[in-house]
ROMI-525451 format. One record per residue (C-alpha): residue number from 1; x negated, z, y negated. Coordinates in nm, 3 decimals. Example, Ala and Ser with C-alpha at 12.3 -4.5 7.8 and 13.67 -1.06 7.14 Angstrom:
<rec nr="1" X="-1.230" Z="0.780" Y="0.450"/>
<rec nr="2" X="-1.367" Z="0.714" Y="0.106"/>
! end
This chain:
<rec nr="1" X="-0.069" Z="-0.010" Y="-0.014"/>
<rec nr="2" X="-0.153" Z="-0.111" Y="-0.361"/>
<rec nr="3" X="-0.170" Z="0.172" Y="-0.584"/>
<rec nr="4" X="-0.441" Z="0.277" Y="-0.951"/>
<rec nr="5" X="-0.669" Z="0.391" Y="-0.739"/>
<rec nr="6" X="-0.720" Z="0.090" Y="-0.461"/>
<rec nr="7" X="-0.684" Z="-0.160" Y="-0.602"/>
<rec nr="8" X="-1.083" Z="-0.262" Y="-0.501"/>
<rec nr="9" X="-1.032" Z="-0.128" Y="-0.159"/>
<rec nr="10" X="-0.894" Z="-0.381" Y="0.028"/>
<rec nr="11" X="-0.842" Z="-0.754" Y="-0.010"/>
<rec nr="12" X="-0.469" Z="-0.853" Y="-0.122"/>
<rec nr="13" X="-0.298" Z="-1.076" Y="-0.167"/>
<rec nr="14" X="-0.034" Z="-1.208" Y="-0.276"/>
<rec nr="15" X="0.136" Z="-1.538" Y="-0.099"/>
<rec nr="16" X="0.341" Z="-1.671" Y="-0.412"/>
<rec nr="17" X="0.557" Z="-1.954" Y="-0.396"/>
<rec nr="18" X="0.612" Z="-2.148" Y="-0.779"/>
<rec nr="19" X="0.817" Z="-2.391" Y="-0.886"/>
<rec nr="20" X="1.248" Z="-2.201" Y="-0.759"/>
<rec nr="21" X="1.534" Z="-2.387" Y="-0.924"/>
<rec nr="22" X="1.314" Z="-2.718" Y="-0.956"/>
<rec nr="23" X="1.531" Z="-2.902" Y="-0.687"/>
<rec nr="24" X="1.744" Z="-2.847" Y="-0.421"/>
<rec nr="25" X="1.512" Z="-2.857" Y="-0.107"/>
<rec nr="26" X="1.275" Z="-2.674" Y="-0.288"/>
<rec nr="27" X="1.529" Z="-2.340" Y="-0.276"/>
<rec nr="28" X="1.604" Z="-2.398" Y="0.068"/>
<rec nr="29" X="1.208" Z="-2.366" Y="0.197"/>
<rec nr="30" X="1.148" Z="-2.136" Y="-0.043"/>
<rec nr="31" X="1.395" Z="-1.919" Y="0.136"/>
<rec nr="32" X="1.342" Z="-1.996" Y="0.409"/>
<rec nr="33" X="1.076" Z="-1.918" Y="0.480"/>
<rec nr="34" X="1.120" Z="-1.562" Y="0.253"/>
<rec nr="35" X="1.359" Z="-1.495" Y="0.579"/>
<rec nr="36" X="1.033" Z="-1.562" Y="0.788"/>
<rec nr="37" X="0.826" Z="-1.312" Y="0.548"/>
<rec nr="38" X="0.592" Z="-1.662" Y="0.520"/>
<rec nr="39" X="0.597" Z="-1.557" Y="0.086"/>
<rec nr="40" X="0.526" Z="-1.257" Y="0.005"/>
<rec nr="41" X="0.661" Z="-1.389" Y="-0.376"/>
<rec nr="42" X="0.856" Z="-1.683" Y="-0.607"/>
<rec nr="43" X="0.935" Z="-1.750" Y="-0.957"/>
<rec nr="44" X="1.238" Z="-1.893" Y="-1.187"/>
<rec nr="45" X="1.280" Z="-2.164" Y="-1.371"/>
<rec nr="46" X="1.549" Z="-2.055" Y="-1.568"/>
<rec nr="47" X="1.546" Z="-2.480" Y="-1.721"/>
<rec nr="48" X="1.597" Z="-2.675" Y="-1.461"/>
<rec nr="49" X="1.889" Z="-2.817" Y="-1.217"/>
<rec nr="50" X="1.950" Z="-2.609" Y="-0.927"/>
<rec nr="51" X="1.789" Z="-2.302" Y="-1.106"/>
<rec nr="52" X="2.217" Z="-2.155" Y="-1.048"/>
<rec nr="53" X="2.185" Z="-2.145" Y="-0.683"/>
<rec nr="54" X="1.843" Z="-1.995" Y="-0.689"/>
<rec nr="55" X="1.885" Z="-1.712" Y="-0.817"/>
<rec nr="56" X="2.289" Z="-1.668" Y="-0.640"/>
<rec nr="57" X="2.112" Z="-1.687" Y="-0.365"/>
<rec nr="58" X="1.822" Z="-1.369" Y="-0.449"/>
<rec nr="59" X="2.128" Z="-1.207" Y="-0.576"/>
<rec nr="60" X="2.252" Z="-1.149" Y="-0.227"/>
<rec nr="61" X="1.840" Z="-0.984" Y="-0.158"/>
<rec nr="62" X="1.744" Z="-0.778" Y="-0.371"/>
<rec nr="63" X="1.492" Z="-0.730" Y="-0.206"/>
<rec nr="64" X="1.346" Z="-1.091" Y="-0.295"/>
<rec nr="65" X="1.058" Z="-1.070" Y="-0.554"/>
<rec nr="66" X="1.073" Z="-1.312" Y="-0.788"/>
<rec nr="67" X="0.937" Z="-1.342" Y="-1.100"/>
<rec nr="68" X="1.022" Z="-1.564" Y="-1.479"/>
<rec nr="69" X="0.842" Z="-1.958" Y="-1.429"/>
<rec nr="70" X="0.814" Z="-1.998" Y="-1.789"/>
<rec nr="71" X="0.868" Z="-2.375" Y="-1.881"/>
<rec nr="72" X="0.781" Z="-2.554" Y="-2.149"/>
<rec nr="73" X="0.719" Z="-2.943" Y="-1.885"/>
<rec nr="74" X="0.885" Z="-3.179" Y="-1.789"/>
<rec nr="75" X="0.641" Z="-3.361" Y="-1.558"/>
<rec nr="76" X="0.879" Z="-3.608" Y="-1.351"/>
<rec nr="77" X="0.989" Z="-3.943" Y="-1.531"/>
<rec nr="78" X="1.338" Z="-3.973" Y="-1.376"/>
<rec nr="79" X="1.423" Z="-3.559" Y="-1.325"/>
<rec nr="80" X="1.375" Z="-3.382" Y="-1.611"/>
<rec nr="81" X="1.488" Z="-3.038" Y="-1.831"/>
<rec nr="82" X="1.464" Z="-2.870" Y="-2.153"/>
<rec nr="83" X="1.453" Z="-2.567" Y="-2.378"/>
<rec nr="84" X="1.796" Z="-2.326" Y="-2.294"/>
<rec nr="85" X="1.835" Z="-2.154" Y="-2.607"/>
<rec nr="86" X="1.950" Z="-2.328" Y="-2.962"/>
<rec nr="87" X="1.748" Z="-2.212" Y="-3.238"/>
<rec nr="88" X="1.612" Z="-2.426" Y="-3.576"/>
<rec nr="89" X="1.304" Z="-2.577" Y="-3.409"/>
<rec nr="90" X="1.426" Z="-2.645" Y="-3.088"/>
<rec nr="91" X="1.344" Z="-2.996" Y="-3.115"/>
<rec nr="92" X="0.983" Z="-2.988" Y="-3.159"/>
<rec nr="93" X="0.963" Z="-2.867" Y="-2.806"/>
<rec nr="94" X="1.196" Z="-3.196" Y="-2.656"/>
<rec nr="95" X="1.078" Z="-3.525" Y="-2.683"/>
<rec nr="96" X="1.378" Z="-3.769" Y="-2.746"/>
<rec nr="97" X="1.622" Z="-3.746" Y="-2.553"/>
<rec nr="98" X="1.562" Z="-3.375" Y="-2.568"/>
<rec nr="99" X="1.382" Z="-3.261" Y="-2.202"/>
<rec nr="100" X="1.013" Z="-3.147" Y="-2.271"/>
<rec nr="101" X="0.746" Z="-3.370" Y="-2.271"/>
<rec nr="102" X="0.550" Z="-3.412" Y="-1.925"/>
<rec nr="103" X="0.257" Z="-3.254" Y="-2.001"/>
<rec nr="104" X="0.096" Z="-2.931" Y="-2.272"/>
<rec nr="105" X="-0.038" Z="-3.199" Y="-2.524"/>
<rec nr="106" X="0.184" Z="-3.147" Y="-2.763"/>
<rec nr="107" X="0.141" Z="-2.766" Y="-2.815"/>
<rec nr="108" X="-0.109" Z="-2.666" Y="-3.014"/>
<rec nr="109" X="0.205" Z="-2.869" Y="-3.246"/>
<rec nr="110" X="0.499" Z="-2.572" Y="-3.144"/>
<rec nr="111" X="0.577" Z="-2.326" Y="-3.455"/>
<rec nr="112" X="0.417" Z="-2.039" Y="-3.181"/>
<rec nr="113" X="0.736" Z="-1.815" Y="-3.322"/>
<rec nr="114" X="1.010" Z="-2.120" Y="-3.147"/>
<rec nr="115" X="0.790" Z="-2.139" Y="-2.860"/>
<rec nr="116" X="0.837" Z="-1.712" Y="-2.842"/>
<rec nr="117" X="1.166" Z="-1.752" Y="-2.886"/>
<rec nr="118" X="1.254" Z="-1.986" Y="-2.616"/>
<rec nr="119" X="1.062" Z="-1.815" Y="-2.402"/>
<rec nr="120" X="1.223" Z="-1.461" Y="-2.453"/>
<rec nr="121" X="1.560" Z="-1.657" Y="-2.403"/>
<rec nr="122" X="1.402" Z="-1.795" Y="-2.097"/>
<rec nr="123" X="1.369" Z="-1.375" Y="-1.893"/>
<rec nr="124" X="1.662" Z="-1.304" Y="-2.065"/>
<rec nr="125" X="1.873" Z="-1.536" Y="-1.960"/>
<rec nr="126" X="1.724" Z="-1.418" Y="-1.520"/>
<rec nr="127" X="1.830" Z="-1.119" Y="-1.593"/>
<rec nr="128" X="2.160" Z="-1.223" Y="-1.720"/>
<rec nr="129" X="2.222" Z="-1.403" Y="-1.337"/>
<rec nr="130" X="2.115" Z="-1.017" Y="-1.242"/>
<rec nr="131" X="1.735" Z="-1.112" Y="-1.161"/>
<rec nr="132" X="1.516" Z="-0.803" Y="-1.233"/>
<rec nr="133" X="1.207" Z="-0.988" Y="-1.231"/>
<rec nr="134" X="0.853" Z="-0.908" Y="-1.099"/>
<rec nr="135" X="0.621" Z="-1.069" Y="-1.310"/>
<rec nr="136" X="0.588" Z="-1.337" Y="-1.542"/>
<rec nr="137" X="0.394" Z="-1.672" Y="-1.516"/>
<rec nr="138" X="0.373" Z="-2.022" Y="-1.645"/>
<rec nr="139" X="0.466" Z="-2.350" Y="-1.512"/>
<rec nr="140" X="0.192" Z="-2.591" Y="-1.575"/>
<rec nr="141" X="-0.012" Z="-2.392" Y="-1.829"/>
<rec nr="142" X="0.166" Z="-2.459" Y="-2.135"/>
<rec nr="143" X="0.132" Z="-2.141" Y="-2.307"/>
<rec nr="144" X="-0.278" Z="-2.171" Y="-2.237"/>
<rec nr="145" X="-0.552" Z="-2.156" Y="-2.475"/>
<rec nr="146" X="-0.273" Z="-2.197" Y="-2.775"/>
<rec nr="147" X="-0.014" Z="-1.939" Y="-2.682"/>
<rec nr="148" X="-0.198" Z="-1.793" Y="-2.421"/>
<rec nr="149" X="-0.183" Z="-1.428" Y="-2.576"/>
<rec nr="150" X="0.260" Z="-1.496" Y="-2.579"/>
<rec nr="151" X="0.234" Z="-1.462" Y="-2.219"/>
<rec nr="152" X="0.083" Z="-1.143" Y="-2.231"/>
<rec nr="153" X="0.257" Z="-1.034" Y="-2.504"/>
<rec nr="154" X="0.644" Z="-1.093" Y="-2.277"/>
<rec nr="155" X="0.424" Z="-0.947" Y="-2.011"/>
<rec nr="156" X="0.384" Z="-0.602" Y="-2.285"/>
<rec nr="157" X="0.769" Z="-0.637" Y="-2.430"/>
<rec nr="158" X="0.937" Z="-0.633" Y="-2.019"/>
<rec nr="159" X="0.653" Z="-0.426" Y="-1.937"/>
<rec nr="160" X="0.577" Z="-0.689" Y="-1.660"/>
<rec nr="161" X="0.263" Z="-0.799" Y="-1.553"/>
<rec nr="162" X="0.162" Z="-1.149" Y="-1.601"/>
<rec nr="163" X="-0.060" Z="-1.467" Y="-1.405"/>
<rec nr="164" X="-0.343" Z="-1.462" Y="-1.521"/>
<rec nr="165" X="-0.725" Z="-1.470" Y="-1.390"/>
<rec nr="166" X="-1.039" Z="-1.381" Y="-1.641"/>
<rec nr="167" X="-1.250" Z="-1.638" Y="-1.376"/>
<rec nr="168" X="-0.964" Z="-1.900" Y="-1.372"/>
<rec nr="169" X="-1.011" Z="-2.253" Y="-1.231"/>
<rec nr="170" X="-1.011" Z="-2.379" Y="-1.463"/>
<rec nr="171" X="-1.161" Z="-2.195" Y="-1.794"/>
<rec nr="172" X="-0.993" Z="-2.224" Y="-2.113"/>
<rec nr="173" X="-1.300" Z="-2.023" Y="-2.280"/>
<rec nr="174" X="-0.991" Z="-1.750" Y="-2.429"/>
<rec nr="175" X="-1.009" Z="-1.548" Y="-2.151"/>
<rec nr="176" X="-1.226" Z="-1.294" Y="-2.242"/>
<rec nr="177" X="-0.989" Z="-1.217" Y="-2.538"/>
<rec nr="178" X="-0.660" Z="-1.266" Y="-2.353"/>
<rec nr="179" X="-0.847" Z="-0.971" Y="-2.084"/>
<rec nr="180" X="-0.945" Z="-0.747" Y="-2.351"/>
<rec nr="181" X="-0.542" Z="-0.784" Y="-2.466"/>
<rec nr="182" X="-0.410" Z="-0.744" Y="-2.115"/>
<rec nr="183" X="-0.615" Z="-0.458" Y="-2.117"/>
<rec nr="184" X="-0.454" Z="-0.298" Y="-2.483"/>
<rec nr="185" X="-0.131" Z="-0.331" Y="-2.451"/>
<rec nr="186" X="-0.123" Z="-0.270" Y="-2.025"/>
<rec nr="187" X="-0.072" Z="-0.524" Y="-1.892"/>
<rec nr="188" X="-0.199" Z="-0.570" Y="-1.520"/>
<rec nr="189" X="-0.277" Z="-0.882" Y="-1.347"/>
<rec nr="190" X="-0.436" Z="-1.020" Y="-1.043"/>
<rec nr="191" X="-0.789" Z="-1.031" Y="-1.018"/>
<rec nr="192" X="-0.880" Z="-1.395" Y="-0.903"/>
<rec nr="193" X="-0.564" Z="-1.612" Y="-0.893"/>
<rec nr="194" X="-0.570" Z="-2.032" Y="-0.672"/>
<rec nr="195" X="-0.368" Z="-2.320" Y="-0.680"/>
<rec nr="196" X="-0.338" Z="-2.513" Y="-0.372"/>
<rec nr="197" X="-0.385" Z="-2.872" Y="-0.387"/>
<rec nr="198" X="-0.074" Z="-3.054" Y="-0.588"/>
<rec nr="199" X="-0.226" Z="-3.351" Y="-0.386"/>
<rec nr="200" X="-0.453" Z="-3.520" Y="-0.129"/>
<rec nr="201" X="-0.645" Z="-3.756" Y="-0.082"/>
<rec nr="202" X="-0.453" Z="-3.978" Y="0.233"/>
<rec nr="203" X="-0.746" Z="-3.926" Y="0.430"/>
<rec nr="204" X="-0.683" Z="-3.613" Y="0.485"/>
<rec nr="205" X="-0.396" Z="-3.467" Y="0.644"/>
<rec nr="206" X="-0.209" Z="-3.070" Y="0.719"/>
<rec nr="207" X="-0.518" Z="-3.063" Y="0.899"/>
<rec nr="208" X="-0.766" Z="-3.041" Y="0.566"/>
<rec nr="209" X="-0.530" Z="-2.863" Y="0.413"/>
<rec nr="210" X="-0.453" Z="-2.627" Y="0.623"/>
<rec nr="211" X="-0.868" Z="-2.565" Y="0.701"/>
<rec nr="212" X="-0.908" Z="-2.598" Y="0.302"/>
<rec nr="213" X="-0.639" Z="-2.212" Y="0.334"/>
<rec nr="214" X="-0.870" Z="-2.087" Y="0.638"/>
<rec nr="215" X="-1.170" Z="-2.121" Y="0.411"/>
<rec nr="216" X="-1.017" Z="-2.008" Y="0.166"/>
<rec nr="217" X="-0.860" Z="-1.658" Y="0.345"/>
<rec nr="218" X="-1.180" Z="-1.668" Y="0.443"/>
<rec nr="219" X="-1.299" Z="-1.594" Y="0.146"/>
<rec nr="220" X="-1.139" Z="-1.301" Y="-0.062"/>
<rec nr="221" X="-1.337" Z="-1.069" Y="-0.210"/>
<rec nr="222" X="-1.206" Z="-0.688" Y="-0.259"/>
<rec nr="223" X="-0.918" Z="-0.691" Y="-0.556"/>
<rec nr="224" X="-0.588" Z="-0.889" Y="-0.603"/>
<rec nr="225" X="-0.592" Z="-1.246" Y="-0.530"/>
<rec nr="226" X="-0.241" Z="-1.492" Y="-0.603"/>
<rec nr="227" X="-0.274" Z="-1.760" Y="-0.371"/>
<rec nr="228" X="0.037" Z="-2.032" Y="-0.495"/>
<rec nr="229" X="0.131" Z="-2.309" Y="-0.432"/>
<rec nr="230" X="0.453" Z="-2.501" Y="-0.391"/>
<rec nr="231" X="0.740" Z="-2.599" Y="-0.080"/>
<rec nr="232" X="0.946" Z="-2.814" Y="-0.049"/>
<rec nr="233" X="1.130" Z="-2.916" Y="0.280"/>
<rec nr="234" X="1.101" Z="-3.336" Y="0.344"/>
<rec nr="235" X="1.456" Z="-3.510" Y="0.176"/>
<rec nr="236" X="1.565" Z="-3.821" Y="-0.015"/>
<rec nr="237" X="1.551" Z="-3.596" Y="-0.304"/>
<rec nr="238" X="1.253" Z="-3.471" Y="-0.319"/>
<rec nr="239" X="1.122" Z="-3.788" Y="-0.222"/>
<rec nr="240" X="1.286" Z="-3.990" Y="-0.475"/>
<rec nr="241" X="1.114" Z="-3.691" Y="-0.713"/>
<rec nr="242" X="0.790" Z="-3.705" Y="-0.700"/>
<rec nr="243" X="0.505" Z="-3.876" Y="-0.558"/>
<rec nr="244" X="0.316" Z="-3.524" Y="-0.468"/>
<rec nr="245" X="0.605" Z="-3.444" Y="-0.205"/>
<rec nr="246" X="0.386" Z="-3.440" Y="0.071"/>
<rec nr="247" X="0.201" Z="-3.209" Y="-0.064"/>
<rec nr="248" X="0.458" Z="-3.005" Y="-0.112"/>
<rec nr="249" X="0.568" Z="-3.061" Y="0.224"/>
<rec nr="250" X="0.264" Z="-2.892" Y="0.315"/>
<rec nr="251" X="0.258" Z="-2.599" Y="0.157"/>
<rec nr="252" X="0.650" Z="-2.542" Y="0.331"/>
<rec nr="253" X="0.427" Z="-2.482" Y="0.695"/>
<rec nr="254" X="0.098" Z="-2.379" Y="0.623"/>
<rec nr="255" X="0.211" Z="-1.961" Y="0.563"/>
<rec nr="256" X="0.375" Z="-2.067" Y="0.855"/>
<rec nr="257" X="0.123" Z="-2.197" Y="1.095"/>
<rec nr="258" X="-0.082" Z="-1.966" Y="1.342"/>
<rec nr="259" X="-0.392" Z="-2.083" Y="1.261"/>
<rec nr="260" X="-0.364" Z="-1.921" Y="0.902"/>
<rec nr="261" X="-0.143" Z="-1.602" Y="0.995"/>
<rec nr="262" X="-0.435" Z="-1.524" Y="1.259"/>
<rec nr="263" X="-0.721" Z="-1.601" Y="0.977"/>
<rec nr="264" X="-0.553" Z="-1.330" Y="0.769"/>
<rec nr="265" X="-0.512" Z="-1.094" Y="0.942"/>
<rec nr="266" X="-0.830" Z="-1.111" Y="1.131"/>
<rec nr="267" X="-0.997" Z="-1.127" Y="0.743"/>
<rec nr="268" X="-0.744" Z="-0.784" Y="0.708"/>
<rec nr="269" X="-0.592" Z="-0.852" Y="0.451"/>
<rec nr="270" X="-0.371" Z="-0.677" Y="0.299"/>
<rec nr="271" X="-0.044" Z="-0.827" Y="0.194"/>
<rec nr="272" X="0.184" Z="-0.807" Y="-0.132"/>
<rec nr="273" X="0.391" Z="-0.883" Y="-0.374"/>
<rec nr="274" X="0.429" Z="-0.878" Y="-0.730"/>
<rec nr="275" X="0.658" Z="-0.584" Y="-0.679"/>
<rec nr="276" X="0.409" Z="-0.388" Y="-0.658"/>
<rec nr="277" X="0.163" Z="-0.452" Y="-0.930"/>
<rec nr="278" X="0.457" Z="-0.456" Y="-1.145"/>
<rec nr="279" X="0.505" Z="-0.122" Y="-0.962"/>
<rec nr="280" X="0.167" Z="0.017" Y="-1.079"/>
<rec nr="281" X="0.236" Z="-0.097" Y="-1.399"/>
<rec nr="282" X="0.440" Z="0.136" Y="-1.478"/>
<rec nr="283" X="0.317" Z="0.406" Y="-1.349"/>
<rec nr="284" X="0.560" Z="0.470" Y="-1.022"/>
<rec nr="285" X="0.153" Z="0.465" Y="-0.766"/>
! end
C-alpha cells in the first residue's frame, strides 16, 4: 500500500488508460480492462461524443479510478470536439467550425484566463455527472510550456494529483520550475511518466509491442511510475476515426498478456491507481 513514507521503498506502477469517452470502442475496451483488473486507472475526456456513456458506466462502479483528461485539441480530421464552456474569448480556442485545432501550436496565443476557465469547466462538468476525480492529466500535452503551471494550480484548487514528471520523455525546459510549484502548492505527481507508442512501424507487430512493454517494466526504478496507453477494441468505428487503430488494439491486449503479467510479478511491481496518490496528497495515508 502506498503511503507518504514508503514511496521509494517499492516500484509502484499506475497502469493507465487514456481517452475514456473518446468513442464507443474505447469505452468498451477500458471498461473491460477495468473489470479484468488489467488497468488501474483511466481518465475522461468530457468534450467527446461518447463521454456521457463513459460517465454513466463510471457511476455504476464507484471504485473506478477516473481522472479528468483536460482537453484543448481535437486531432482527427472527421471526428471532432470543442469547448464545453460558452465564454467570452471561447472562439480563440477553436477553428471556424467551433472545434479545437488538431494540435497545440495555437495555445501560446490564447489568453490564460480563457484557458483556465475552460479547463475548470471541464473538471466541474465531470463532477456534475457524479464523478469524484482521482487526478488531472492533459490530452496531447497541450498545456505544457505556456500554460503548464495552470495544470498544477488546478490540481491545488481541486486537491488532486496531476500527471507530471521532472524527467519527461520530451522536455520543455520548465520542468524544474513546475516541480517547484507543485511542491509549493502540495500537488503530488509521479516520479516517471511513460507513454507507450501511438503508432508502430509496419514491421513492428504485437510481439514487438509486448517485448517493449516487458523491457520497460523490467527497467522500472523505485518510486511511482505511470505507464499510459490508449486501448480500444478493433471496430469499424475505430478504424474510421484514426489510422493509429492497430496500436490501440495492441494496447487493449498488452496488460492482459500472461507474459506482461509475469514480468510485473517477477519484478515485484506494486500496482496502484491515482486514487492512492490522491489519498496521500490529502493526508489520509
